[in-house]
Backbone bond lengths (Angstrom), bond angles and torsions (degrees), N, CA, C in turn:
res aa  C-N    CA-C-N  psi(-1)  N-CA   C-N-CA  omega(-1)  CA-C   N-CA-C  phi
1 M - - - 1.427 - - 1.475 107.85 -
2 L 1.346 117.13 177.67 1.444 122.53 -170.76 1.554 113.53 -71.92
3 K 1.340 113.13 148.34 1.517 119.27 168.61 1.521 102.78 -97.20
4 T 1.325 118.16 123.97 1.386 121.61 -169.31 1.514 112.86 -139.02
5 V 1.398 113.05 134.72 1.438 122.00 178.56 1.486 107.81 -90.37
6 V 1.335 116.96 121.14 1.469 121.10 -177.20 1.625 105.39 -102.53
7 V 1.331 111.08 130.13 1.487 118.30 176.18 1.617 101.99 -77.30
8 F 1.369 115.75 107.04 1.411 122.58 -165.11 1.452 110.09 -117.68
9 S 1.384 120.60 122.80 1.436 123.81 179.80 1.505 108.83 -112.49
10 G 1.281 123.53 -4.76 1.390 125.25 -170.26 1.512 117.11 77.05
11 G 1.358 113.72 8.71 1.446 118.53 174.14 1.441 118.74 -83.54
12 L 1.272 116.02 177.04 1.505 121.67 177.03 1.419 113.87 -52.70
13 D 1.287 123.28 -52.44 1.406 128.62 -171.94 1.586 110.69 -71.42
14 S 1.306 118.61 -48.81 1.389 121.27 -176.86 1.540 114.66 -70.65
15 T 1.429 114.36 -32.35 1.355 118.85 172.71 1.517 115.06 -65.04
16 T 1.383 114.17 -44.31 1.454 115.82 175.81 1.458 112.30 -64.10
17 L 1.349 118.70 -30.59 1.425 121.25 177.84 1.412 111.75 -66.81
18 L 1.328 119.78 -36.80 1.393 124.47 175.48 1.481 116.41 -62.67
19 F 1.449 114.76 -43.71 1.432 119.17 173.05 1.524 111.60 -67.37
20 H 1.392 120.26 -35.77 1.296 123.75 -174.36 1.535 110.45 -67.48
21 L 1.266 118.78 -41.85 1.447 122.61 178.77 1.518 111.79 -70.84
22 R 1.362 117.80 -43.00 1.454 117.98 174.02 1.531 112.56 -55.62
23 D 1.253 115.39 -41.49 1.440 120.95 -179.09 1.505 112.11 -63.35
24 A 1.338 115.14 -29.82 1.447 124.20 -179.42 1.481 112.27 -83.47
25 G 1.381 115.77 -4.22 1.439 120.80 174.70 1.490 115.12 100.73
26 H 1.279 117.53 4.89 1.499 123.37 178.39 1.547 106.50 -71.46
27 T 1.412 110.96 145.49 1.373 118.68 161.59 1.652 109.05 -92.42
28 V 1.278 116.53 121.19 1.428 118.17 -169.76 1.498 112.74 -115.09
29 L 1.333 111.75 146.74 1.442 122.96 169.72 1.509 111.30 -122.83
30 G 1.267 117.53 137.91 1.546 120.80 -175.52 1.535 106.84 -100.90
31 L 1.477 109.46 138.95 1.516 119.44 174.87 1.516 108.73 -125.52
32 F 1.394 114.43 116.56 1.377 119.58 179.06 1.559 107.39 -106.92
33 V 1.323 114.81 129.45 1.524 116.43 -178.16 1.502 110.37 -117.12
34 D 1.283 117.25 130.79 1.422 127.66 178.79 1.534 105.36 -97.70
35 Y 1.298 117.51 102.64 1.450 121.67 177.54 1.533 113.33 -109.48
36 G 1.278 112.35 19.70 1.470 117.93 177.71 1.419 114.31 95.44
37 Q 1.341 121.44 11.91 1.420 128.10 -174.21 1.549 107.34 -64.77
38 R 1.379 118.81 142.76 1.412 120.36 -175.78 1.487 115.98 -69.96
39 H 1.394 114.28 -23.48 1.376 120.74 -179.93 1.608 111.77 -98.02
40 R 1.127 114.40 18.80 1.604 125.78 -177.14 1.504 107.70 -48.23
41 D 1.367 117.37 -56.25 1.528 116.43 -176.26 1.467 114.03 -59.09
42 R 1.369 119.36 -41.69 1.490 119.80 -178.66 1.549 110.17 -67.30
43 E 1.414 112.08 -36.94 1.515 112.42 177.92 1.510 110.54 -65.11
44 L 1.306 115.54 -50.13 1.406 117.41 -172.88 1.531 112.63 -62.50
45 A 1.253 117.58 -35.11 1.503 122.56 178.27 1.538 110.27 -61.53
46 A 1.471 108.91 -42.39 1.509 113.69 -179.74 1.495 110.29 -68.11
47 A 1.396 116.07 -46.27 1.503 115.60 -175.11 1.563 108.55 -67.78
48 T 1.218 118.86 -38.92 1.532 117.05 -179.93 1.506 114.49 -63.18
49 R 1.358 117.61 -39.46 1.468 124.05 -178.80 1.527 107.43 -70.13
50 I 1.329 120.25 -43.94 1.453 123.78 -179.18 1.518 114.10 -66.06
51 A 1.377 111.86 -42.62 1.550 115.63 177.15 1.492 110.31 -66.85
52 A 1.262 118.44 -39.82 1.523 121.40 -179.82 1.573 108.32 -62.37
53 D 1.345 115.55 -47.32 1.464 118.76 177.33 1.490 113.81 -53.33
54 L 1.362 115.71 -38.26 1.496 121.12 -174.58 1.494 112.33 -90.53
55 G 1.350 114.56 -7.62 1.508 119.57 -172.59 1.575 111.50 64.20
56 V 1.331 117.26 36.69 1.423 123.94 -178.87 1.493 107.91 -97.79
57 P 1.278 124.54 120.94 1.529 124.76 175.12 1.485 112.53 -55.87
58 L 1.321 119.20 131.42 1.414 123.98 -177.75 1.485 108.55 -129.83
59 R 1.360 116.36 124.10 1.438 124.11 173.15 1.509 110.67 -109.95
60 T 1.290 117.57 147.76 1.465 121.04 178.43 1.529 108.03 -120.21
61 L 1.298 116.10 145.96 1.514 123.70 -177.33 1.562 107.00 -129.59
62 D 1.309 113.25 127.68 1.485 123.45 -179.50 1.520 107.05 -91.05
63 L 1.357 117.17 107.92 1.452 124.85 175.49 1.442 113.23 -119.33
64 R 1.345 114.81 32.74 1.420 122.78 -177.63 1.525 114.53 -64.76
65 N 1.348 114.72 -25.98 1.385 117.92 176.48 1.569 113.65 -63.08
66 L 1.333 115.49 -13.83 1.459 119.21 -179.41 1.521 114.98 -76.31
67 V 1.369 114.01 -13.27 1.472 121.00 -176.18 1.485 113.65 -52.04
68 G 1.305 117.60 -44.96 1.481 121.87 178.95 1.509 116.21 -60.87
69 F 1.375 112.08 -19.03 1.489 115.73 -176.36 1.546 110.41 -101.48
70 L 1.390 118.94 5.88 1.408 120.82 -173.78 1.502 117.87 -104.92
71 G 1.397 111.39 8.38 1.484 117.55 174.66 1.439 113.36 67.61
72 S 1.423 115.93 -155.27 1.444 121.31 -172.16 1.481 105.69 -99.22
73 N 1.227 120.83 116.41 1.498 124.77 176.16 1.488 106.22 -155.24
74 S 1.367 114.78 149.79 1.506 116.06 -174.75 1.539 114.73 -80.91
75 L 1.352 114.34 -8.01 1.478 115.15 177.31 1.606 110.33 -77.20
76 T 1.320 118.25 -37.85 1.471 119.90 178.90 1.553 116.62 -111.37
77 D 1.219 115.93 -2.74 1.489 117.15 179.90 1.611 107.07 -112.93
78 P 1.335 117.71 99.75 1.426 120.86 -172.25 1.562 115.82 -67.42
79 T 1.370 112.03 -4.40 1.455 118.06 179.92 1.516 109.72 -85.62
80 L 1.273 118.61 -9.86 1.514 125.82 -178.03 1.483 108.74 -106.46
81 E 1.308 115.02 136.19 1.479 123.44 -179.85 1.609 107.67 -72.53
82 V 1.275 115.64 142.17 1.415 117.80 167.02 1.474 109.95 -73.36
83 P 1.274 120.46 128.61 1.467 119.88 -177.27 1.503 117.49 -68.82
84 A 1.302 119.43 141.41 1.364 123.36 176.38 1.532 109.85 -88.41
85 G 1.300 118.71 158.58 1.470 122.28 175.83 1.530 112.61 103.26
86 A 1.325 114.26 158.41 1.436 122.74 -179.82 1.500 111.73 -58.29
87 Y 1.374 116.04 158.03 1.417 116.88 179.09 1.553 112.78 -59.17
88 A 1.263 117.08 133.17 1.476 126.04 177.03 1.556 104.34 -151.65
89 P 1.378 118.05 159.81 1.361 119.81 -169.63 1.626 108.68 -58.42
90 E 1.359 116.32 -38.10 1.508 116.64 -174.80 1.532 111.40 -71.09
91 T 1.325 117.53 -32.40 1.502 119.57 179.68 1.566 108.81 -78.93
92 M 1.324 114.45 -38.13 1.478 116.37 -174.21 1.458 108.85 -67.47
93 A 1.387 120.38 -31.06 1.409 127.74 177.08 1.562 114.26 -55.29
94 M 1.411 111.36 -37.47 1.439 117.84 178.05 1.533 114.95 -76.44
95 T 1.396 117.31 -15.13 1.456 117.39 176.80 1.431 116.00 -110.04
96 V 1.434 119.34 12.68 1.472 121.59 178.01 1.493 107.21 -78.65
97 V 1.334 108.20 125.82 1.557 117.81 177.62 1.637 97.26 -98.85
98 P 1.344 121.84 109.61 1.471 121.06 -176.43 1.595 112.32 -53.83
99 N 1.365 110.29 127.02 1.422 119.56 174.11 1.486 117.18 54.07
100 R 1.364 115.24 26.46 1.442 119.91 -178.71 1.552 113.04 -56.79
101 N 1.251 118.89 -49.83 1.505 117.21 -172.59 1.460 110.01 -68.31
102 M 1.322 116.86 -32.04 1.501 115.96 177.07 1.516 111.65 -63.09
103 V 1.342 116.14 -38.01 1.470 118.98 -179.82 1.433 109.59 -70.11
104 L 1.298 119.26 -41.09 1.534 122.01 179.29 1.565 110.69 -67.12
105 I 1.308 116.98 -37.65 1.420 117.09 178.99 1.553 111.28 -72.80
106 A 1.257 119.28 -38.08 1.466 122.14 174.25 1.439 111.97 -55.75
107 V 1.357 119.86 -46.84 1.453 122.17 -179.09 1.548 112.05 -67.75
108 A 1.363 112.14 -38.25 1.510 116.60 177.42 1.526 112.98 -65.74
109 L 1.310 115.66 -31.81 1.467 119.50 179.94 1.530 109.00 -73.62
110 S 1.376 118.26 -37.84 1.459 119.07 174.63 1.492 111.77 -59.51
111 W 1.339 119.46 -44.79 1.405 122.41 -177.28 1.568 108.80 -70.48
112 A 1.281 118.83 -37.07 1.456 123.48 177.78 1.551 109.42 -62.50
113 A 1.314 119.93 -47.42 1.397 123.63 -177.99 1.541 109.90 -65.75
114 S 1.276 121.00 -31.58 1.429 123.82 -172.13 1.594 109.78 -90.22
115 S 1.346 113.72 -10.90 1.524 115.99 -172.80 1.524 108.42 -120.56
116 G 1.368 118.60 16.32 1.457 118.75 175.87 1.543 113.88 72.09
117 C 1.302 118.91 24.57 1.433 123.61 173.60 1.555 109.11 -83.55
118 E 1.360 114.55 151.68 1.457 120.93 172.89 1.540 114.78 -93.95
119 A 1.370 116.02 -19.11 1.439 121.41 -170.15 1.474 112.80 -154.16
120 I 1.307 110.33 161.99 1.551 117.78 168.49 1.592 104.24 -128.85
121 A 1.283 115.18 160.81 1.470 119.87 -178.10 1.574 110.08 -143.55
122 F 1.367 112.43 142.81 1.512 114.24 175.62 1.503 105.98 -135.28
123 G 1.288 115.66 163.53 1.467 120.34 -164.85 1.530 116.43 -101.95
124 A 1.398 115.11 36.46 1.450 118.85 -175.38 1.534 105.93 -67.27
125 H 1.421 114.77 147.16 1.541 118.79 -177.69 1.541 103.63 -146.46
126 A 1.365 111.79 165.27 1.414 120.55 176.49 1.446 115.11 -81.92
127 G 1.307 124.33 166.48 1.391 125.84 -177.97 1.567 113.87 -167.97
128 A 1.301 113.49 -180.00 1.620 108.40 -175.37 1.443 116.03 -61.13
129 Y 1.395 117.08 -28.17 1.447 123.90 176.28 1.545 112.24 -108.21
130 T 1.313 119.60 15.96 1.483 124.56 -172.48 1.466 106.25 45.87
131 P 1.327 119.16 67.31 1.381 129.15 -152.07 1.613 118.60 -22.62
132 Y 1.332 117.66 -67.98 1.379 120.45 -172.56 1.621 108.42 -133.90
133 P 1.273 113.76 154.66 1.521 117.07 -177.75 1.611 112.71 -51.61
134 D 1.337 110.55 -40.20 1.466 113.31 -175.62 1.557 112.05 -93.28
135 C 1.289 113.26 25.53 1.473 119.18 165.53 1.472 115.71 -120.47
136 R 1.388 118.15 9.97 1.429 122.22 -174.64 1.577 110.04 -93.46
137 P 1.295 113.33 157.09 1.551 117.71 -177.61 1.493 112.33 -53.52
138 N 1.331 120.97 -40.87 1.471 121.71 -176.34 1.645 110.65 -67.03
139 F 1.326 113.67 -32.19 1.486 112.51 172.09 1.496 113.15 -69.86
140 A 1.303 116.72 -43.15 1.479 117.38 178.38 1.541 112.88 -59.69
141 E 1.393 114.43 -41.95 1.420 118.10 173.14 1.537 117.89 -58.10
142 A 1.256 112.41 -44.38 1.451 121.62 175.60 1.453 114.58 -60.10
143 M 1.330 116.89 -43.73 1.510 123.42 178.19 1.601 109.34 -68.35
144 H 1.302 115.53 -33.86 1.414 114.51 177.10 1.560 110.10 -70.75
145 A 1.300 117.78 -40.60 1.454 119.23 178.08 1.494 113.26 -62.55
146 A 1.376 115.27 -34.86 1.446 118.10 178.84 1.528 111.86 -69.22
147 A 1.332 114.55 -37.92 1.502 123.86 178.77 1.537 110.48 -60.90
148 Q 1.317 117.65 -34.25 1.401 121.13 -178.57 1.512 107.76 -68.21
149 L 1.257 122.27 -22.69 1.430 127.47 -172.80 1.512 116.83 -104.97
150 C 1.349 113.64 -19.39 1.431 117.86 -171.88 1.575 119.20 -87.38
151 S 1.303 113.33 -4.64 1.469 116.52 175.87 1.593 108.78 -157.99
152 E 1.339 112.61 165.36 1.422 120.37 172.47 1.509 111.93 -122.34
153 P 1.390 116.67 126.71 1.404 129.79 -2.38 1.507 111.51 -69.09
154 P 1.392 117.57 160.98 1.468 118.65 -179.27 1.462 112.01 -57.37
155 L 1.246 116.80 156.04 1.493 125.21 173.60 1.580 111.76 -115.52
156 S 1.334 113.17 158.61 1.460 118.60 -179.65 1.483 110.87 -112.24
157 V 1.321 117.06 145.73 1.499 120.57 172.17 1.461 107.35 -108.57
158 L 1.293 122.89 115.01 1.431 126.36 -177.57 1.528 111.77 -103.57
159 A 1.383 114.55 133.26 1.393 122.88 179.12 1.540 106.97 -138.70
160 P 1.348 117.90 70.61 1.493 119.43 -175.71 1.467 114.19 -62.47
161 F 1.320 119.16 -20.49 1.500 115.28 -170.39 1.501 107.70 -105.76
162 V 1.314 121.47 12.72 1.537 128.44 -172.02 1.504 110.47 -58.52
163 T 1.296 118.28 -31.79 1.545 122.16 174.86 1.431 116.16 -102.09
164 W 1.261 118.95 -0.04 1.516 127.76 -179.06 1.527 108.65 -83.60
165 T 1.321 113.53 149.27 1.495 119.57 169.74 1.553 107.12 -86.44
166 K 1.273 120.42 165.73 1.398 124.77 178.90 1.525 108.99 -64.62
167 A 1.313 116.34 -31.22 1.522 119.96 179.45 1.585 107.97 -69.51
168 D 1.357 116.10 -32.74 1.514 117.14 175.86 1.471 109.78 -68.04
169 I 1.348 118.01 -32.87 1.488 120.52 179.10 1.508 110.35 -68.44
170 V 1.396 116.96 -40.38 1.412 118.88 178.26 1.490 111.60 -63.66
171 T 1.327 118.08 -42.81 1.392 124.21 -179.85 1.501 107.09 -58.18
172 R 1.330 120.84 -49.12 1.419 124.49 -179.48 1.604 109.85 -61.69
173 G 1.285 115.92 -44.45 1.391 121.73 -175.70 1.551 110.63 -64.82
174 A 1.332 115.83 -37.41 1.422 121.04 175.13 1.522 115.25 -60.13
175 A 1.256 110.79 -40.87 1.547 118.95 177.35 1.574 109.80 -66.11
176 L 1.325 114.85 -28.72 1.536 118.99 -177.84 1.498 112.23 -93.26
177 G 1.272 117.14 -1.84 1.504 117.37 -178.53 1.469 115.87 76.30
178 V 1.351 122.19 23.74 1.466 126.32 178.53 1.571 110.41 -53.75
179 P 1.305 116.08 131.63 1.564 116.48 179.46 1.442 107.35 -86.20
180 W 1.345 114.44 87.58 1.517 121.24 179.38 1.477 113.79 -52.96
181 D 1.293 118.27 -35.61 1.514 121.48 -173.29 1.625 106.89 -69.16
182 R 1.253 119.46 -18.64 1.467 123.64 -178.69 1.501 112.12 -94.21
183 T 1.375 121.07 -5.90 1.406 122.04 179.40 1.549 109.65 -91.46
184 W 1.347 116.48 164.25 1.348 122.69 -179.99 1.596 113.75 -133.03
185 S 1.320 116.73 134.08 1.415 118.81 179.32 1.469 116.27 -123.67
186 C 1.369 116.62 -37.96 1.440 121.71 -167.83 1.540 116.21 -59.40
187 Y 1.324 115.28 130.54 1.389 122.34 -177.03 1.507 112.68 -66.76
188 K 1.343 122.60 -25.58 1.378 124.96 -173.74 1.533 113.55 -75.48
189 G 1.391 116.71 -28.66 1.417 117.98 173.03 1.522 115.67 74.54
190 E 1.324 115.97 24.19 1.460 116.26 179.55 1.474 114.79 -89.39
191 A 1.330 119.48 -164.38 1.460 120.30 -173.16 1.590 113.65 -63.03
192 V 1.305 117.25 -35.85 1.435 125.18 167.38 1.486 115.45 -132.70
193 H 1.363 117.41 169.27 1.417 119.36 -179.08 1.534 110.93 -60.04
194 C 1.292 117.68 135.97 1.547 118.79 -175.44 1.637 106.90 -70.13
195 G 1.354 119.78 -32.34 1.428 114.08 -176.07 1.445 119.27 87.50
196 R 1.391 116.42 -10.07 1.488 120.18 -170.97 1.565 110.91 -123.05
197 C 1.261 119.50 -22.99 1.488 118.87 -179.60 1.593 107.02 -73.37
198 G 1.463 109.42 168.28 1.411 108.98 -174.08 1.554 116.74 -63.06
199 T 1.366 115.32 -36.80 1.387 116.35 -176.97 1.526 112.07 -70.30
200 C 1.396 118.63 -31.57 1.444 122.69 172.35 1.589 110.95 -58.43
201 L 1.345 112.03 -56.08 1.429 119.40 179.98 1.545 112.22 -58.34
202 D 1.267 118.75 -41.91 1.483 122.37 173.40 1.487 112.19 -58.85
203 R 1.322 121.06 -38.21 1.391 127.72 176.69 1.501 111.94 -62.72
204 R 1.353 114.06 -52.89 1.386 126.21 179.46 1.517 111.79 -51.86
205 T 1.352 113.46 -52.92 1.454 122.73 179.57 1.465 111.55 -66.08
206 A 1.227 125.97 -33.06 1.366 125.80 178.62 1.522 114.13 -67.70
207 F 1.374 113.47 -42.14 1.567 115.59 171.39 1.553 112.76 -62.22
208 A 1.328 114.93 -40.28 1.426 119.47 -176.02 1.560 108.45 -65.02
209 D 1.394 116.83 -46.18 1.402 122.81 -176.05 1.599 111.08 -67.46
210 A 1.293 111.14 -30.41 1.541 118.46 -179.36 1.510 113.25 -83.01
211 G 1.330 112.58 -12.39 1.445 117.00 -178.22 1.521 116.84 71.96
212 V 1.373 113.69 22.29 1.493 122.78 -176.71 1.461 110.38 -109.50
213 D 1.421 114.72 134.02 1.419 121.78 177.30 1.519 110.57 -55.55
214 D 1.407 118.93 126.96 1.389 128.89 173.06 1.511 110.69 -87.83
215 P 1.426 119.24 111.00 1.415 118.79 174.44 1.467 117.03 -86.40
216 T 1.336 118.28 1.50 1.516 122.55 -177.75 1.427 111.85 -62.18
217 V 1.347 115.29 139.08 1.483 119.67 172.66 1.616 105.43 -93.85
218 Y 1.323 112.38 123.11 1.518 118.87 179.01 1.551 105.44 -108.95
219 R 1.267 115.09 144.52 1.458 122.50 170.56 1.507 111.00 -68.59
220 H 1.280 119.40 -42.60 1.437 122.63 -178.49 1.552 109.49 -119.53
């Protein structure tokens, strides 16, 4: 099977993706990217622990110099509050990191090409607002087409969850034994999940819709 670099944040989606690909027979490598996100420490701790438990090689890349190019958003600008409330166009606009997935995919493709991998994978999924432009099927298809051209031999960009809901991902993860309590989602990056930001509410709703017990500790 394929040797695949997984863009891995230690979150619910990318952790399930890691388990999903391993179950399908892939040899996986994890790539964690620090792009100045305010919840970086919590994400990295989660990614490091999960990768170690699975025996998956994990590399980290410091791209914090990009922060000055990412404009005004609450994920990389600590002077802005992370908005509370379920995902909606106005709150999502405050958490958009411009072109983030293209940057992460480009870095993953470079590592894949230099380490004998055949593919990279990222955990984009569908949602009530088809969450972000760089999580949609047409974006994933365009990235795969570009990867076929950017190196020899051609590489593949895999996004197996791109048409799944988050509840679908939770259902799959439950079947695979994903350690939910070790994953991290909250944008605030505090001691426990805040329970009020869009990604916390999305996480809670996904567990409820999937009928799976949610072991996450939420402040609210």
